[in-house]
C-alpha positions in Angstrom: 114.7 124.2 89.4 115.0 121.0 91.4 112.4 118.2 91.1 109.6 118.5 93.5 107.7 115.4 94.7 104.0 116.0 95.2 101.9 113.2 96.7 98.2 113.6 96.1 95.9 111.9 98.5 92.3 111.4 97.3 92.0 108.3 99.5 91.9 110.4 102.7 89.0 112.5 101.5 87.1 109.6 99.9 87.3 107.4 103.0 85.6 110.0 105.1 82.5 110.2 102.8 79.6 108.3 104.2 77.7 107.4 101.1 79.5 104.8 99.0 81.2 106.3 95.9 80.6 104.0 93.0 83.8 102.3 91.8 83.6 103.8 88.3 83.5 107.3 89.8 86.6 106.6 91.8 88.3 105.2 88.8 87.4 108.3 86.7 88.6 110.7 89.4 91.9 108.8 90.1 92.4 108.5 86.3 92.1 112.3 86.0 94.8 112.7 88.7 97.0 110.3 86.9 96.9 112.6 83.9 98.1 115.6 86.0 101.5 114.0 86.7 101.7 113.9 90.4 104.7 112.0 91.6 102.6 109.7 93.7 98.8 109.2 94.3 97.6 107.8 97.6 94.7 106.2 95.9 93.2 103.5 98.1 93.6 101.2 101.1 93.7 97.5 101.9 92.0 97.6 105.3 88.9 95.9 106.6 85.7 97.0 104.9 84.2 97.2 108.4 86.8 99.8 109.3 86.6 101.8 106.1 83.7 100.7 103.9 84.4 103.3 101.3 87.6 101.7 100.3 86.4 98.1 100.0 86.7 98.2 96.2 90.4 99.3 96.1 91.5 96.2 94.2 88.7 96.7 91.7 89.6 100.4 91.3 93.2 99.4 90.7 92.2 96.8 88.1 90.3 99.5 86.1 93.0 102.2 86.1 95.0 102.8 82.9 98.5 103.5 84.0 100.0 103.3 80.5 100.2 107.0 80.0 101.2 108.0 83.5 104.5 108.2 85.4 102.7 108.6 88.7 103.4 106.0 91.3 100.6 104.4 93.5 100.4 104.2 97.2 97.9 102.2 99.2 97.5 102.5 102.9 97.4 99.4 105.0 97.1 99.0 108.8 98.3 95.4 109.3 100.2 92.6 107.8 97.1 91.2 106.1 96.6 94.5 104.3 100.3 94.5 103.4 100.0 91.0 101.9 96.9 92.0 99.9 98.5 95.2 98.5 101.9 93.7 97.9 100.6 91.3 95.2 99.7 94.2 92.9 102.8 95.2 90.9 101.2 98.6 90.1 101.4 99.6 93.8 104.9 101.1 94.6 104.3 102.2 98.2 102.6 100.6 101.3 101.5 103.4 103.6 101.4 102.6 107.3 99.7 104.9 109.9 101.8 105.3 113.0 100.8 107.7 115.8 102.9 109.1 118.6 99.5 109.2 120.5 98.8 105.9 122.2 95.1 106.8 122.2 94.9 107.6 118.5 97.0 104.5 117.6 94.4 102.4 119.4 91.5 104.1 117.8 93.0 104.0 114.3 94.6 100.5 114.2 93.3 98.8 117.4 96.9 98.3 118.5 99.2 99.9 121.0 102.3 101.7 119.8 104.4 98.8 120.9 102.2 96.4 119.0 102.3 98.7 116.0 106.1 98.6 116.0 106.0 94.8 115.7 103.4 95.2 112.9 105.6 97.7 111.1 108.6 95.3 111.3 106.5 92.6 109.6 105.3 95.1 107.0 108.8 96.1 106.2 109.7 92.5 105.6 106.7 92.0 103.3 107.7 95.1 101.4 111.3 94.0 101.0 110.2 90.6 99.5 107.6 92.2 97.2 109.9 95.1 96.1 107.7 97.8 97.7 108.6 100.8 99.8 107.0 101.6 103.1 105.7 105.1 103.7 105.0 105.8 107.4 102.5 108.4 108.3 103.4 110.0 111.7 100.2 111.3 113.1 99.3 113.5 116.1 102.8 114.9 116.1 101.6 118.5 116.0 98.8 118.2 118.4 96.0 115.8 119.3 92.7 115.9 121.1 93.4 113.0 123.3 95.8 114.6 125.8 98.8 112.5 124.9 102.1 114.3 124.9 103.3 115.7 121.6 106.1 118.0 120.5 108.8 118.2 117.9 111.3 116.2 120.1 108.9 113.3 120.4 108.3 113.4 116.6 112.1 113.5 116.1 112.7 110.5 118.5 110.1 108.4 116.7 111.3 109.4 113.3 114.8 108.3 114.3 113.6 105.0 115.8 111.5 104.2 112.7 114.4 105.2 110.4 116.6 102.8 112.3 114.1 100.0 111.6 114.3 100.7 107.9 111.6 103.3 107.2 112.9 105.8 104.6 109.8 107.8 103.8 107.7 109.7 106.3 104.6 111.8 106.0 103.7 113.9 109.1 100.3 115.4 109.8 
């Protein structure tokens, strides 16, 4: 059997929970996922606490993880260059995740930037990743439908995937 890469994403679920999850509970949960042996764990984010208050303790969670018995790699999502700079100083983090939407409306709601502005940001993040020996994972969202009325279809997803790959993105997650 060929190797299968499974990325587990507790961050996405946690960031949607309104009541703050104590740091030690996050550490315990992520630590249990590290023991499972997932290839990668999307464990936290370096974004403004105003935008995602649940993830404001990502650096503290990271500092309390025991990675010595795990081969799992860590991914942190970032939405701008400041987040990339904050995440890139942590040698334990292998991947910087950047949310990119083919929906102009969703991109504005999610990152407060247009698609054109997000392309510039992604170029800056790719440069930060190169200097800090990280890889960029780009999340392509709204490619299979969206509630905002923006156009979407497999051709648009393909066009954006090609454009982003030509910029240097090598890993994509689509949802």
